[in-house]
C-alpha positions in Angstrom: 0.0 0.0 0.0 1.4 3.4 -1.0 2.0 6.2 1.6 -0.7 8.3 -0.1 -3.3 5.5 0.2 -2.4 5.1 3.9 -2.8 8.8 4.6 -6.1 8.7 2.9 -7.3 5.9 5.1 -5.9 7.5 8.3 -7.5 10.9 7.5 -10.9 9.5 6.6 -13.6 9.6 9.3 -14.8 6.2 10.5 -18.2 5.3 9.1 -21.0 5.1 11.6 -21.9 1.5 12.6 -25.1 0.0 13.9 -25.2 -2.3 17.0 -24.1 -5.3 14.8 -21.0 -3.5 13.6 -22.3 -2.9 10.0 -21.7 0.4 8.5 -24.6 2.8 8.3 -25.1 5.3 5.6 -25.2 8.7 7.5 -26.7 10.3 4.4 -29.9 8.4 4.8 -32.8 11.0 5.2 -34.6 9.0 7.9 -31.6 8.9 10.1 -31.0 12.6 9.8 -34.6 13.3 10.7 -34.4 11.1 13.8 -31.3 12.9 15.0 -33.0 16.3 14.4 -36.0 15.2 16.4 -33.9 14.0 19.2 -32.0 17.3 19.3 -35.3 19.2 19.3 -36.7 17.0 22.1 -33.5 17.7 24.2 -33.8 21.4 23.6 -37.5 21.3 24.6 -36.7 19.4 27.7 -34.0 22.0 28.7 -36.5 24.9 28.1 -39.2 23.2 30.1 -36.8 22.5 32.9 -35.8 26.2 33.0 -39.4 27.3 33.0 -40.2 25.0 35.9 -37.2 26.2 37.9 -38.2 29.9 37.2 -41.8 29.2 38.4 -40.6 27.4 41.5 -38.2 30.3 42.3 -41.0 32.8 41.8 -43.4 30.9 44.1 -40.8 30.5 46.8 -39.9 34.2 46.7 -43.6 35.1 46.8 -44.1 32.9 49.8 -41.1 34.5 51.6 -42.3 38.0 50.9 -45.9 37.2 52.0 -44.4 35.6 55.2 -42.4 38.7 55.9 -45.3 41.1 55.4 -47.8 39.0 57.3 -45.2 38.7 60.1 -45.8 42.3 61.0 -49.2 41.5 62.1 -48.5 38.0 63.5 -50.8 37.6 66.4 -48.8 34.7 67.8 -45.9 37.1 68.4 -47.9 39.6 70.4 -47.1 40.7 73.9 -49.4 43.0 76.0 -47.9 46.4 76.9 -51.0 47.3 78.9 -54.2 45.2 79.1 -57.7 46.5 79.3 -58.2 44.9 82.8 -55.4 46.8 84.5 -55.4 50.5 85.5 -52.0 52.1 85.4 -51.1 55.5 86.6 -48.3 55.6 84.0 -46.3 53.0 82.1 -43.5 54.1 79.9 -41.3 52.1 77.5 -38.3 53.9 76.1 -37.0 53.1 72.7 -34.0 54.5 70.7 -34.9 57.5 68.6 -34.8 56.8 64.8 -32.6 58.8 62.5 -35.7 60.2 60.8 -35.7 63.4 62.8 -32.4 64.4 61.1 -34.4 64.8 57.9 -36.7 67.4 59.4 -36.2 70.9 60.8 -35.0 70.8 64.4 -36.9 72.7 67.1 -34.9 73.1 70.3 -36.9 72.1 73.4 -39.3 70.0 71.4 -37.8 67.8 68.7 -37.6 64.3 70.2 -34.4 63.4 72.0 -36.0 60.9 74.2 -38.3 58.5 72.3 -40.7 55.9 73.4 -44.4 55.2 74.2 -46.5 55.6 77.3 -49.9 54.8 78.7 -51.9 56.6 81.4 -55.2 55.8 83.0 -57.0 58.4 85.1 -55.9 61.4 83.1 -59.5 61.5 81.8 -62.4 60.5 84.0 -65.1 58.0 82.9 -67.7 60.8 83.0 -65.6 63.0 80.7 -64.9 60.1 78.4 -68.7 59.3 78.2 -69.4 63.0 77.3 -66.7 62.9 74.6 -68.2 59.7 73.2 -71.6 61.4 73.0 -70.1 64.3 71.0 -68.7 61.8 68.6 -72.0 59.9 68.3 -74.0 63.1 67.6 -71.6 64.3 65.0 -71.1 61.0 63.3 -74.9 60.4 63.2 -75.0 63.1 60.5 -72.7 61.2 58.2 -70.7 58.1 58.4 -68.5 56.2 56.0 -69.7 53.4 53.7 -66.9 51.4 55.1 -65.8 50.5 58.6 -63.9 53.7 59.6 -65.5 57.1 60.1 -64.0 60.3 61.3 -65.2 63.6 62.8 -62.7 66.5 62.9 -64.0 69.4 65.0 -61.2 71.7 63.8 -61.8 71.5 60.0 -65.3 70.3 60.2 -64.5 67.2 58.2 -67.0 64.4 58.6 -67.0 61.0 56.8 -70.0 60.7 54.5 -70.3 57.8 52.1 -67.0 57.4 50.2 -65.9 61.0 50.8 -66.2 63.9 53.4 -68.5 66.8 54.1 -68.3 69.8 56.4 -70.3 69.1 59.5 -70.6 72.7 60.5 -72.0 73.7 57.1 -74.4 70.9 57.3 -75.7 72.0 60.7 -76.0 75.6 59.6 -77.7 74.8 56.3 -80.3 72.5 57.9 -80.7 74.7 61.0 -79.9 71.7 63.3 -80.1 72.3 67.0 -78.3 70.7 70.0 -75.6 68.9 67.9 -72.7 70.6 69.7 -72.6 72.9 72.8 -70.1 75.3 74.3 -69.7 72.9 77.1 -68.6 70.2 74.6 -65.8 72.4 73.3 -64.8 73.5 76.7 -64.3 69.9 77.8 -62.5 69.1 74.5 -60.0 71.9 75.2 -59.4 70.8 78.9 -58.7 67.2 77.9 -56.4 68.3 75.1 -54.4 70.5 77.5 -54.0 67.6 80.0 -52.7 65.3 77.3 -50.3 68.0 76.0 -48.9 68.4 79.5 -48.5 64.7 79.9 -46.6 64.4 76.6 -44.3 67.3 77.5 -43.5 66.0 81.0 -43.0 62.4 79.9 -40.6 63.2 77.0 -38.9 66.1 78.8 -39.8 68.9 76.4 -41.3 72.4 76.8 -45.1 72.4 76.7 -45.3 75.9 75.1 -43.3 74.6 72.2 -45.6 71.7 71.6 -48.4 72.6 69.2 -51.7 70.9 68.5 -51.7 69.9 64.8 -53.8 68.4 62.1 -55.4 66.0 61.7 -56.8 65.7 65.2 -60.1 63.8 65.1 -62.7 61.4 66.6 -62.8 57.9 65.0 -65.4 55.2 64.9 -64.5 51.8 63.8 -66.9 48.9 63.0 -66.9 45.6 61.2 -68.2 47.0 57.9 -65.9 46.0 55.0 -63.6 48.7 53.6 -64.9 50.7 50.6 -62.0 53.1 50.1 -58.4 53.5 51.2 -59.6 55.7 54.1 -61.3 52.7 55.6 -58.1 50.6 55.7 -56.7 51.5 59.1 -55.0 48.2 59.7 -51.9 48.8 57.6 -48.6 49.3 59.5 -47.5 52.9 59.2 -45.3 55.7 60.6 -47.2 58.8 61.6 -44.3 61.2 60.8 -44.2 59.8 57.3 -48.0 59.5 56.9 -48.9 63.0 58.1 -45.7 65.0 58.0 -46.8 67.4 60.8 -46.8 64.8 63.6 -43.9 64.7 66.1 -46.0 63.2 69.0 -49.1 61.2 68.7 -51.7 60.5 71.4 -54.9 58.5 71.5 -57.7 58.8 74.0 -59.9 55.7 74.1 -63.7 56.1 74.6 -64.7 52.4 74.7 -63.5 49.2 76.2 -61.7 46.3 74.4 -63.4 43.0 75.2 -66.7 44.7 76.2 -67.7 47.3 73.6 -65.8 45.6 70.8 -63.3 42.9 70.0 -60.3 43.1 67.7 -59.2 46.8 67.4 -56.2 46.6 69.6 -53.3 49.1 69.0 -50.2 47.2 68.0 -46.6 48.5 68.0 -44.4 46.6 65.5 -41.0 45.9 67.0 -38.1 43.7 65.7 -38.4 40.9 68.2 -42.1 40.9 69.0 -45.2 43.1 68.6 -46.8 44.7 71.7 -50.3 45.8 72.2 -52.2 48.5 74.0 -55.8 47.3 74.8 -58.2 50.2 74.7 -59.9 51.1 78.0 -62.4 54.0 78.5 -60.5 57.1 79.5 -57.1 55.6 78.7 -54.5 57.8 77.0 -51.7 56.3 75.0 -49.0 58.5 73.4 -45.7 58.1 71.7 -43.1 59.8 69.5 -44.2 59.7 65.9 -41.0 58.5 64.1 -40.2 55.1 62.7 -39.2 53.9 66.2 -43.0 53.5 66.7 -44.2 51.7 63.6 -47.8 50.6 64.4 -51.2 49.5 63.2 -54.7 48.9 64.6 -56.2 45.4 64.4 -59.4 45.0 62.4 -62.4 45.4 64.6 -64.0 41.9 64.8 -67.2 42.9 66.6 -68.9 45.9 68.1 -67.9 49.6 67.8 -64.6 51.3 68.8 -64.5 55.0 69.6 -61.3 57.0 70.1 -59.8 60.5 69.6 -56.4 61.0 67.9 -54.8 64.1 69.4 -51.6 65.0 67.5 -48.8 67.5 68.2 -46.1 69.2 66.2 -43.0 71.0 67.1 -43.3 73.3 64.1 -45.4 76.4 64.7 -46.3 76.5 61.1 -48.3 73.3 61.5 -50.2 74.6 64.6 -54.0 74.6 64.7 -56.3 76.5 67.0 -58.7 74.8 69.5 -62.1 74.3 68.0 -65.1 76.4 69.0 -68.8 76.5 68.5 -69.2 77.5 64.8 -72.1 79.9 64.2 
């Protein structure tokens, strides 16, 4: 055999063979089609596997996110800061101030340097709380939200009505309504506000005269009716300073009793380790600094009706509002 013929044989590709060792003609159309189909099947399997993996990853991430979000309201992790059954002269829990306040103008003698939350019973008497609840009931009887949360603001006159708001004082005047509000009502309102203002200033070591009543300050009524608008959805965790802007200190005066007048509706502070609740009690005042150190929400009311007043304070004189009076 010549050198050339040997090179030709060494350089030639070996012919494909079947399982019996016989050579197979690779140019046969049927064989090419089978190989193409196998390649397509393999590619399809790879694509399907990738899609399955993507779907599984998406589902897992969704479950993780839902778990994290729902964990903010995880009732199994609740501790009770103050229960409805106990009466406390004052209970204070200090927390580190957030860095939020650095983003806002500083007001010496007022901007929070000591942060936390406090609860006081006895600051408002049961008789006073009952009278304040009657004020709320008379005003809210003229309107009311289609959903489960209604408000009455005696400063601006805002009153929930259907899916929006009306001015209660204009309504009273236009319809010549009598005995809705009295001078005595507004006098009590101012006295209670002043007591709360003093308590906030003393507890957090600030100057009372630099602490200003601000908006919104309002009565609230919560029921089991389903939410119809975003205004009805009070149960979302939020930060008052971010939600309202003007708030530096938030206070709530409860006018009904948890476990007696309503169930659900507890006030919940959201903390890193565990959430803590304040159970409403008639005449109880709860107050706290309004930054992100006091992220919070209110549980959905499960039964009955919950009445309260939100009394808010600002360190900024530009956000100050006047005490309400009997509009004529």
